BASEBA-801983 format. One record per residue (C-alpha): residue number from 1; residue in three letters; x, y, z. Coordinates in Angstrom, 1 decimal. Example, Ala and Ser with C-alpha at 12.3 -4.5 7.8 and 13.67 -1.06 7.14 Angstrom:
REM residues 2
+-----+--------+--------+--------+--------+
: num : residu :     c1 :     c2 :     c3 :
+-----+--------+--------+--------+--------+
:   1 :    ALA :   12.3 :   -4.5 :    7.8 :
:   2 :    SER :   13.7 :   -1.1 :    7.1 :
+-----+--------+--------+--------+--------+
This chain:
REM residues 323
+-----+--------+--------+--------+--------+
: num : residu :     c1 :     c2 :     c3 :
+-----+--------+--------+--------+--------+
:   1 :    UNK :    0.1 :  -27.7 :  -19.6 :
:   2 :    UNK :   -2.6 :  -25.3 :  -18.2 :
:   3 :    UNK :   -2.2 :  -21.6 :  -19.3 :
:   4 :    UNK :   -2.8 :  -20.3 :  -15.8 :
:   5 :    UNK :    0.0 :  -22.1 :  -14.1 :
:   6 :    UNK :    1.5 :  -18.8 :  -12.8 :
:   7 :    UNK :   -1.5 :  -18.3 :  -10.7 :
:   8 :    UNK :   -0.6 :  -21.3 :   -8.6 :
:   9 :    UNK :    2.3 :  -19.2 :   -7.2 :
:  10 :    UNK :    0.7 :  -15.8 :   -7.1 :
:  11 :    UNK :   -2.2 :  -14.8 :   -4.8 :
:  12 :    UNK :   -2.7 :  -11.4 :   -6.4 :
:  13 :    UNK :   -1.7 :  -10.3 :   -9.9 :
:  14 :    UNK :   -2.1 :   -6.8 :  -11.4 :
:  15 :    UNK :   -1.5 :   -6.7 :  -15.1 :
:  16 :    UNK :   -0.9 :   -3.6 :  -17.2 :
:  17 :    UNK :   -3.2 :   -1.5 :  -15.1 :
:  18 :    UNK :   -4.0 :    2.0 :  -16.3 :
:  19 :    UNK :   -6.1 :    4.5 :  -14.4 :
:  20 :    UNK :   -7.0 :    8.0 :  -15.7 :
:  21 :    UNK :   -8.6 :   11.1 :  -14.3 :
:  22 :    UNK :  -11.1 :   12.0 :  -17.0 :
:  23 :    UNK :  -12.3 :   15.5 :  -16.1 :
:  24 :    UNK :  -12.9 :   18.3 :  -18.6 :
:  25 :    UNK :  -10.9 :   20.7 :  -16.4 :
:  26 :    UNK :   -8.0 :   18.4 :  -15.7 :
:  27 :    UNK :   -7.2 :   15.0 :  -17.4 :
:  28 :    UNK :   -4.1 :   12.9 :  -16.8 :
:  29 :    UNK :   -2.9 :    9.4 :  -16.2 :
:  30 :    UNK :   -2.8 :    8.3 :  -12.6 :
:  31 :    UNK :   -1.4 :    4.8 :  -13.2 :
:  32 :    UNK :    0.2 :    3.8 :  -16.4 :
:  33 :    UNK :    0.7 :    0.2 :  -17.4 :
:  34 :    UNK :    1.4 :   -1.0 :  -13.8 :
:  35 :    UNK :    2.1 :   -4.7 :  -13.3 :
:  36 :    UNK :    2.9 :   -6.6 :  -10.1 :
:  37 :    UNK :    2.4 :   -9.9 :   -8.4 :
:  38 :    UNK :    2.2 :  -11.0 :   -4.8 :
:  39 :    UNK :    2.7 :  -14.5 :   -3.3 :
:  40 :    UNK :    0.7 :  -15.9 :   -0.4 :
:  41 :    UNK :    2.4 :  -15.0 :    2.9 :
:  42 :    UNK :    4.6 :  -12.3 :    1.4 :
:  43 :    UNK :    4.8 :   -8.7 :    2.5 :
:  44 :    UNK :    5.0 :   -6.5 :   -0.6 :
:  45 :    UNK :    6.1 :   -2.8 :   -0.3 :
:  46 :    UNK :    5.0 :    0.0 :   -2.5 :
:  47 :    UNK :    6.9 :    3.3 :   -2.1 :
:  48 :    UNK :    7.0 :    6.7 :   -3.7 :
:  49 :    UNK :    6.3 :   10.4 :   -3.1 :
:  50 :    UNK :    2.8 :   11.7 :   -2.5 :
:  51 :    UNK :    1.1 :   11.8 :   -5.9 :
:  52 :    UNK :    2.9 :    8.6 :   -7.1 :
:  53 :    UNK :   -0.4 :    6.7 :   -7.4 :
:  54 :    UNK :    0.1 :    4.3 :   -4.4 :
:  55 :    UNK :   -3.3 :    4.8 :   -2.8 :
:  56 :    UNK :   -5.1 :    4.7 :   -6.1 :
:  57 :    UNK :   -3.5 :    1.4 :   -6.8 :
:  58 :    UNK :   -4.7 :    0.1 :   -3.4 :
:  59 :    UNK :   -8.2 :    1.4 :   -3.9 :
:  60 :    UNK :   -8.3 :   -0.1 :   -7.5 :
:  61 :    UNK :   -7.5 :   -3.5 :   -6.2 :
:  62 :    UNK :  -10.7 :   -3.2 :   -4.1 :
:  63 :    UNK :  -12.6 :   -1.3 :   -6.9 :
:  64 :    UNK :  -13.1 :    1.7 :   -4.6 :
:  65 :    UNK :  -12.4 :    4.3 :   -7.3 :
:  66 :    UNK :  -15.2 :    6.5 :   -8.7 :
:  67 :    UNK :  -15.6 :    8.8 :  -11.7 :
:  68 :    UNK :  -13.9 :   10.9 :  -12.9 :
:  69 :    UNK :  -11.2 :    8.4 :  -11.9 :
:  70 :    UNK :  -11.6 :    5.6 :  -14.4 :
:  71 :    UNK :   -9.9 :    2.3 :  -15.1 :
:  72 :    UNK :   -9.0 :    2.3 :  -18.8 :
:  73 :    UNK :   -6.9 :   -0.8 :  -19.1 :
:  74 :    UNK :   -5.4 :   -3.8 :  -17.4 :
:  75 :    UNK :   -6.6 :   -6.7 :  -15.3 :
:  76 :    UNK :   -6.7 :   -7.8 :  -11.6 :
:  77 :    UNK :   -6.5 :  -11.4 :  -10.6 :
:  78 :    UNK :   -7.0 :  -13.0 :   -7.2 :
:  79 :    UNK :   -6.0 :  -16.7 :   -7.0 :
:  80 :    UNK :   -6.1 :  -16.9 :  -10.8 :
:  81 :    UNK :   -9.7 :  -15.5 :  -11.1 :
:  82 :    UNK :  -10.1 :  -12.2 :  -12.8 :
:  83 :    UNK :  -12.1 :   -9.6 :  -10.9 :
:  84 :    UNK :  -14.2 :   -7.7 :  -13.4 :
:  85 :    UNK :  -17.6 :   -6.7 :  -12.1 :
:  86 :    UNK :  -18.6 :   -4.9 :   -8.9 :
:  87 :    UNK :  -20.1 :   -8.2 :   -7.8 :
:  88 :    UNK :  -16.7 :   -9.8 :   -8.1 :
:  89 :    UNK :  -15.0 :   -7.2 :   -6.0 :
:  90 :    UNK :  -17.8 :   -7.1 :   -3.4 :
:  91 :    UNK :  -17.3 :  -10.8 :   -2.9 :
:  92 :    UNK :  -13.7 :  -10.3 :   -1.8 :
:  93 :    UNK :  -13.8 :   -6.7 :   -0.3 :
:  94 :    UNK :  -13.6 :   -6.7 :    3.4 :
:  95 :    UNK :  -13.7 :  -10.5 :    3.5 :
:  96 :    UNK :  -10.7 :  -12.0 :    1.7 :
:  97 :    UNK :   -9.1 :   -8.5 :    1.2 :
:  98 :    UNK :   -9.1 :   -5.8 :    3.9 :
:  99 :    UNK :   -7.6 :   -2.3 :    4.0 :
: 100 :    UNK :   -6.4 :    0.0 :    6.7 :
: 101 :    UNK :   -5.9 :    3.7 :    6.1 :
: 102 :    UNK :   -3.3 :    6.2 :    7.2 :
: 103 :    UNK :   -5.5 :    8.3 :    9.4 :
: 104 :    UNK :   -7.2 :    6.0 :   12.0 :
: 105 :    UNK :   -8.9 :    8.9 :   13.9 :
: 106 :    UNK :  -10.7 :   10.0 :   10.7 :
: 107 :    UNK :  -11.7 :    6.4 :    9.9 :
: 108 :    UNK :  -13.3 :    5.6 :   13.3 :
: 109 :    UNK :  -16.7 :    7.0 :   14.2 :
: 110 :    UNK :  -16.2 :    9.4 :   17.2 :
: 111 :    UNK :  -19.7 :    8.8 :   18.7 :
: 112 :    UNK :  -19.4 :    5.0 :   19.0 :
: 113 :    UNK :  -17.2 :    2.9 :   21.2 :
: 114 :    UNK :  -14.4 :    1.0 :   19.5 :
: 115 :    UNK :  -16.2 :   -2.2 :   20.8 :
: 116 :    UNK :  -19.4 :   -1.3 :   19.0 :
: 117 :    UNK :  -17.5 :   -0.6 :   15.8 :
: 118 :    UNK :  -15.6 :   -3.9 :   15.9 :
: 119 :    UNK :  -18.8 :   -5.8 :   16.7 :
: 120 :    UNK :  -20.6 :   -4.2 :   13.9 :
: 121 :    UNK :  -17.8 :   -5.2 :   11.5 :
: 122 :    UNK :  -17.9 :   -8.8 :   12.8 :
: 123 :    UNK :  -21.7 :   -9.1 :   12.5 :
: 124 :    UNK :  -21.7 :   -7.6 :    9.0 :
: 125 :    UNK :  -19.6 :  -10.5 :    7.8 :
: 126 :    UNK :  -21.2 :  -13.1 :   10.1 :
: 127 :    UNK :  -24.9 :  -12.1 :   10.4 :
: 128 :    UNK :  -25.8 :  -15.2 :   12.4 :
: 129 :    UNK :  -23.3 :  -14.6 :   15.2 :
: 130 :    UNK :  -24.8 :  -13.4 :   18.5 :
: 131 :    UNK :  -23.8 :  -10.0 :   20.0 :
: 132 :    UNK :  -22.3 :  -11.8 :   23.1 :
: 133 :    UNK :  -20.1 :  -14.0 :   20.8 :
: 134 :    UNK :  -19.2 :  -11.0 :   18.7 :
: 135 :    UNK :  -18.1 :   -9.1 :   21.8 :
: 136 :    UNK :  -15.9 :  -12.0 :   22.8 :
: 137 :    UNK :  -14.4 :  -12.1 :   19.3 :
: 138 :    UNK :  -13.8 :   -8.3 :   19.5 :
: 139 :    UNK :  -12.0 :   -8.6 :   22.8 :
: 140 :    UNK :   -9.8 :  -11.4 :   21.3 :
: 141 :    UNK :   -9.0 :   -9.2 :   18.3 :
: 142 :    UNK :   -7.9 :   -6.4 :   20.5 :
: 143 :    UNK :   -5.7 :   -8.8 :   22.4 :
: 144 :    UNK :   -4.2 :  -10.0 :   19.1 :
: 145 :    UNK :   -3.2 :   -6.5 :   18.1 :
: 146 :    UNK :   -1.6 :   -6.1 :   21.6 :
: 147 :    UNK :   -4.0 :   -3.5 :   23.1 :
: 148 :    UNK :   -3.6 :   -3.8 :   26.9 :
: 149 :    UNK :   -6.8 :   -4.5 :   29.0 :
: 150 :    UNK :   -8.8 :   -5.3 :   25.9 :
: 151 :    UNK :  -12.1 :   -5.9 :   27.8 :
: 152 :    UNK :  -11.9 :   -2.4 :   29.2 :
: 153 :    UNK :  -10.9 :   -0.8 :   25.9 :
: 154 :    UNK :  -14.0 :   -2.1 :   24.2 :
: 155 :    UNK :  -15.9 :    0.6 :   26.1 :
: 156 :    UNK :  -13.5 :    3.4 :   25.0 :
: 157 :    UNK :  -14.3 :    6.0 :   22.4 :
: 158 :    UNK :  -11.7 :    6.8 :   19.7 :
: 159 :    UNK :  -10.9 :   10.2 :   21.3 :
: 160 :    UNK :  -10.0 :    8.4 :   24.6 :
: 161 :    UNK :   -7.2 :    6.4 :   22.8 :
: 162 :    UNK :   -3.9 :    7.5 :   21.4 :
: 163 :    UNK :   -3.2 :    7.5 :   17.6 :
: 164 :    UNK :   -1.2 :    4.3 :   17.9 :
: 165 :    UNK :   -4.1 :    2.6 :   19.8 :
: 166 :    UNK :   -6.6 :    3.8 :   17.2 :
: 167 :    UNK :   -4.4 :    2.3 :   14.5 :
: 168 :    UNK :   -4.4 :   -1.0 :   16.4 :
: 169 :    UNK :   -8.2 :   -0.8 :   16.5 :
: 170 :    UNK :   -8.3 :   -0.3 :   12.8 :
: 171 :    UNK :   -6.1 :   -3.3 :   12.3 :
: 172 :    UNK :   -8.3 :   -5.3 :   14.6 :
: 173 :    UNK :  -11.4 :   -4.3 :   12.5 :
: 174 :    UNK :   -9.5 :   -5.2 :    9.3 :
: 175 :    UNK :   -8.8 :   -8.7 :   10.8 :
: 176 :    UNK :  -12.4 :   -9.2 :   11.9 :
: 177 :    UNK :  -13.3 :  -11.1 :    8.7 :
: 178 :    UNK :  -10.1 :  -13.3 :    8.8 :
: 179 :    UNK :   -8.8 :  -11.8 :    5.5 :
: 180 :    UNK :   -6.1 :  -13.4 :    3.4 :
: 181 :    UNK :   -4.7 :  -10.1 :    2.2 :
: 182 :    UNK :   -4.3 :   -6.9 :    4.2 :
: 183 :    UNK :   -3.6 :   -3.6 :    2.4 :
: 184 :    UNK :   -1.9 :   -1.1 :    4.8 :
: 185 :    UNK :   -2.0 :    2.3 :    3.3 :
: 186 :    UNK :    0.7 :    4.4 :    5.1 :
: 187 :    UNK :   -0.4 :    3.0 :    8.5 :
: 188 :    UNK :    2.4 :    4.8 :   10.4 :
: 189 :    UNK :    2.3 :    8.2 :    8.8 :
: 190 :    UNK :    0.4 :   10.0 :   11.6 :
: 191 :    UNK :    2.4 :    8.3 :   14.4 :
: 192 :    UNK :    5.6 :    9.2 :   16.2 :
: 193 :    UNK :    8.7 :    7.1 :   15.5 :
: 194 :    UNK :    8.4 :    4.8 :   18.6 :
: 195 :    UNK :    4.8 :    4.0 :   17.8 :
: 196 :    UNK :    5.7 :    3.5 :   14.1 :
: 197 :    UNK :    8.1 :    0.7 :   15.1 :
: 198 :    UNK :    5.4 :   -1.0 :   17.2 :
: 199 :    UNK :    2.9 :   -1.0 :   14.4 :
: 200 :    UNK :    5.5 :   -2.3 :   12.0 :
: 201 :    UNK :    6.4 :   -5.1 :   14.4 :
: 202 :    UNK :    2.7 :   -5.9 :   14.9 :
: 203 :    UNK :    2.2 :   -6.2 :   11.1 :
: 204 :    UNK :    5.2 :   -8.5 :   10.8 :
: 205 :    UNK :    4.0 :  -10.6 :   13.7 :
: 206 :    UNK :    0.5 :  -11.0 :   12.1 :
: 207 :    UNK :    2.2 :  -11.9 :    8.8 :
: 208 :    UNK :    4.2 :  -14.7 :   10.6 :
: 209 :    UNK :    1.5 :  -16.1 :   12.9 :
: 210 :    UNK :   -1.5 :  -15.9 :   10.6 :
: 211 :    UNK :    0.3 :  -16.3 :    7.3 :
: 212 :    UNK :   -1.3 :  -13.0 :    6.4 :
: 213 :    UNK :   -0.3 :  -11.6 :    3.0 :
: 214 :    UNK :    0.4 :   -7.8 :    3.2 :
: 215 :    UNK :    0.7 :   -4.9 :    0.8 :
: 216 :    UNK :    2.6 :   -2.2 :    2.8 :
: 217 :    UNK :    2.4 :    1.3 :    1.3 :
: 218 :    UNK :    4.8 :    4.0 :    2.5 :
: 219 :    UNK :    6.9 :    6.9 :    1.3 :
: 220 :    UNK :    9.8 :    5.9 :    3.7 :
: 221 :    UNK :   12.3 :    3.5 :    2.1 :
: 222 :    UNK :   14.1 :    2.8 :    5.4 :
: 223 :    UNK :   10.8 :    1.8 :    7.0 :
: 224 :    UNK :    9.9 :   -0.3 :    4.0 :
: 225 :    UNK :   13.2 :   -2.2 :    4.0 :
: 226 :    UNK :   12.4 :   -3.4 :    7.6 :
: 227 :    UNK :    8.9 :   -4.6 :    6.6 :
: 228 :    UNK :    8.8 :   -5.8 :    3.0 :
: 229 :    UNK :   10.2 :   -8.9 :    1.4 :
: 230 :    UNK :   10.3 :   -7.1 :   -1.9 :
: 231 :    UNK :    9.1 :   -3.7 :   -3.0 :
: 232 :    UNK :    8.1 :   -1.6 :   -6.0 :
: 233 :    UNK :    9.1 :    2.0 :   -6.2 :
: 234 :    UNK :    6.6 :    4.2 :   -8.0 :
: 235 :    UNK :    6.8 :    7.7 :   -9.5 :
: 236 :    UNK :    4.0 :    9.6 :  -11.2 :
: 237 :    UNK :    1.9 :    6.4 :  -11.7 :
: 238 :    UNK :    4.7 :    4.3 :  -13.1 :
: 239 :    UNK :    6.9 :    1.6 :  -11.6 :
: 240 :    UNK :   10.5 :    2.7 :  -11.6 :
: 241 :    UNK :   12.2 :   -0.2 :   -9.8 :
: 242 :    UNK :   11.6 :   -3.5 :   -8.1 :
: 243 :    UNK :   13.9 :   -4.2 :   -5.2 :
: 244 :    UNK :   14.4 :   -6.7 :   -2.4 :
: 245 :    UNK :   14.7 :   -5.9 :    1.3 :
: 246 :    UNK :   18.4 :   -6.7 :    1.2 :
: 247 :    UNK :   19.0 :   -4.3 :   -1.7 :
: 248 :    UNK :   17.3 :   -1.5 :    0.2 :
: 249 :    UNK :   19.2 :   -2.1 :    3.4 :
: 250 :    UNK :   22.5 :   -2.2 :    1.6 :
: 251 :    UNK :   21.7 :    0.7 :   -0.7 :
: 252 :    UNK :   22.0 :   -1.3 :   -3.8 :
: 253 :    UNK :   19.3 :    0.4 :   -5.9 :
: 254 :    UNK :   19.7 :    1.3 :   -9.5 :
: 255 :    UNK :   17.1 :    3.9 :  -10.6 :
: 256 :    UNK :   18.1 :    7.6 :  -10.2 :
: 257 :    UNK :   14.7 :    8.2 :   -8.5 :
: 258 :    UNK :   15.3 :    5.4 :   -6.0 :
: 259 :    UNK :   18.7 :    6.8 :   -5.2 :
: 260 :    UNK :   17.2 :   10.3 :   -4.7 :
: 261 :    UNK :   14.5 :    8.9 :   -2.4 :
: 262 :    UNK :   17.2 :    7.2 :   -0.3 :
: 263 :    UNK :   19.3 :   10.3 :   -0.1 :
: 264 :    UNK :   16.3 :   12.2 :    1.3 :
: 265 :    UNK :   16.4 :   10.1 :    4.5 :
: 266 :    UNK :   18.7 :   11.6 :    7.2 :
: 267 :    UNK :   21.4 :    9.2 :    8.4 :
: 268 :    UNK :   23.1 :    8.9 :   11.8 :
: 269 :    UNK :   26.4 :   10.7 :   11.9 :
: 270 :    UNK :   25.5 :   13.0 :    9.0 :
: 271 :    UNK :   26.7 :   16.5 :   10.0 :
: 272 :    UNK :   25.0 :   18.4 :    7.2 :
: 273 :    UNK :   22.8 :   21.3 :    8.3 :
: 274 :    UNK :   20.3 :   20.7 :    5.5 :
: 275 :    UNK :   18.1 :   17.9 :    4.2 :
: 276 :    UNK :   18.5 :   16.5 :    0.7 :
: 277 :    UNK :   15.5 :   17.0 :   -1.6 :
: 278 :    UNK :   14.6 :   16.0 :   -5.1 :
: 279 :    UNK :   14.7 :   19.1 :   -7.3 :
: 280 :    UNK :   11.4 :   20.2 :   -8.9 :
: 281 :    UNK :    8.0 :   18.7 :   -8.2 :
: 282 :    UNK :    6.3 :   15.5 :   -9.2 :
: 283 :    UNK :    5.0 :   15.5 :  -12.8 :
: 284 :    UNK :    1.4 :   14.9 :  -14.0 :
: 285 :    UNK :    1.6 :   11.9 :  -16.2 :
: 286 :    UNK :    0.0 :   12.6 :  -19.6 :
: 287 :    UNK :    0.4 :   12.0 :  -23.3 :
: 288 :    UNK :    3.7 :   14.0 :  -23.2 :
: 289 :    UNK :    5.2 :   11.0 :  -21.6 :
: 290 :    UNK :    3.9 :    8.4 :  -24.0 :
: 291 :    UNK :    7.4 :    8.4 :  -25.5 :
: 292 :    UNK :    9.5 :    9.8 :  -22.7 :
: 293 :    UNK :   10.7 :    8.9 :  -19.3 :
: 294 :    UNK :    8.3 :   10.4 :  -16.8 :
: 295 :    UNK :   11.1 :   11.2 :  -14.3 :
: 296 :    UNK :   13.4 :   12.9 :  -16.8 :
: 297 :    UNK :   12.4 :   16.5 :  -15.9 :
: 298 :    UNK :   13.9 :   15.9 :  -12.4 :
: 299 :    UNK :   16.7 :   13.5 :  -13.3 :
: 300 :    UNK :   20.3 :   14.6 :  -13.1 :
: 301 :    UNK :   21.2 :   11.8 :  -15.7 :
: 302 :    UNK :   18.6 :   12.7 :  -18.3 :
: 303 :    UNK :   19.7 :   13.0 :  -21.9 :
: 304 :    UNK :   17.8 :   13.6 :  -25.2 :
: 305 :    UNK :   17.1 :    9.9 :  -25.4 :
: 306 :    UNK :   15.2 :   10.1 :  -22.1 :
: 307 :    UNK :   13.1 :   12.9 :  -23.5 :
: 308 :    UNK :   12.2 :   11.0 :  -26.7 :
: 309 :    UNK :   12.0 :    7.3 :  -25.7 :
: 310 :    UNK :   10.1 :    5.5 :  -23.0 :
: 311 :    UNK :   12.6 :    3.2 :  -21.2 :
: 312 :    UNK :   11.4 :   -0.4 :  -20.9 :
: 313 :    UNK :   11.0 :   -2.1 :  -17.6 :
: 314 :    UNK :   14.0 :   -4.5 :  -17.8 :
: 315 :    UNK :   16.2 :   -6.2 :  -15.2 :
: 316 :    UNK :   13.9 :   -4.9 :  -12.5 :
: 317 :    UNK :   14.1 :   -1.2 :  -13.3 :
: 318 :    UNK :   13.0 :    1.3 :  -16.0 :
: 319 :    UNK :   15.9 :    3.5 :  -16.9 :
: 320 :    UNK :   18.4 :    4.0 :  -19.7 :
: 321 :    UNK :   21.2 :    5.1 :  -17.4 :
: 322 :    UNK :   21.0 :    3.2 :  -14.1 :
: 323 :    UNK :   23.5 :    3.4 :  -11.3 :
+-----+--------+--------+--------+--------+
């Protein structure tokens, strides 16, 4: 029996990934022993507070980290092939795997039309395509991401479009190379609630129609429950819990951090005049937590055991005293 049989079922595998900030003035662990896998056609959610390591995880999958941020352990596999060298990552970056970022206005060049920017992306991946054919492809891409009057919009500059339209342009650029995997890093953060819903529905539609595999990064558990098939909840660079969409929707989460995150989301009919918050601030992960739960300084259930032992990731969560 072949030793890599698991890779038949998993498009992407991250194994025991550790990323550190190695700076004389401030050194700490950004990701500690992170492992996850993603099946073809699946939408995988990654949630957590700012500083949980979500974006660094996404950038590491594409090898976009630079010193003093350093990968010190672990492996990344795509379709069973380990990505090791920059050449390996360059072969899949922007072609097989694309990424969209949370601030589309900052990602688009303000002095070029969106059409020019999409055409440039297309021709970068297909140097032999003519400009006329690239323009036709760009118009088709804008149509796919549901931008009205796509032929006219090709001549628009980013400042002439709304935030939601610019995010759709970014998605169109990410799709220009027909990627198999799309990493969406908080793609709705800068948008109002109505536009958020439209972008979420667009990503789900692309997933269905193109069999596009997606990693959806957010800090909003309610949003993630509507998008992702399954999700990982991260805190301070560690995975706290793995949950299904059904578990999130029904509130059946086990880890105290997951419970706290859920309670931070206001609910309809809640007559409280304050918002729930998690006490304290997120912790820098360092050697102090080699043998301790990284969430214990903020956890209402923490005991001496949590301060002296690292809970194993078992039964889809990492906690000695789950709910």
